[in-house]
C-alpha positions, 0 to 999 in steps of 0.5 A: 118643763122640757121641749117634749112637754112644751111641744105637747102643750102647744101643739108645735113640733120640737123642730118648730119650737127650736126654730122659733127660739133660733130666729128670735120669735120667743125669748131664749129658753132657760137651760138646766145645768145639763143644758136641756131647755127648761120652758117657762110659762112665759115661753109657752105663752110666746109659743102659743102667740107665735102659733096663733099668728102663724095660723092667722097667716102672718108670715114669719118675717112680719112676726119677727119684725113685730117681736123684735120691736116688742123686745126692743121695748121702745114705746116709740114703736107702739104705733108701728106695731099696731099698724103691723097688726092691723095690716095683718088683720086686714089681710086676714079679713080678705082671706076670710071674705074669699073663703066665705064666698067660696063656701057660700058658692059650694052651699049654693051648688049643693042646694041646687045640685039636682035641678042645676048642677047634675044637668050641667055634669051630664052635659059635660059627660056627653060632650066629652063622650061625643068628642071621643066618639063614644 
């Protein structure tokens, strides 16, 4: 399949796909006789993995480190790979916890808008108007 089809299938832009190949996040994509990329199922799986990891907040640098160890095919790096993934999962959980706390706070504000937040907003407007001499 060509890059346009790969982009549609993965939801990544052509430029991102080329970049991921260039920096080694995916194996080199086979080329046809006319030198156009011919993406395989393996390439698509690697692109989807890179996309999921990126969406999870894993930096390109960490992803490169991980993929490089995988491609080196040295079982001695398995504990390091697992630790890298665990660290990324821990960092993601921290982000999730912060987002959850912010979400909970917003829901609290919505639930208590009429008897608390609206009054606080009125006070702010009145203070601003008093300072501006209105």
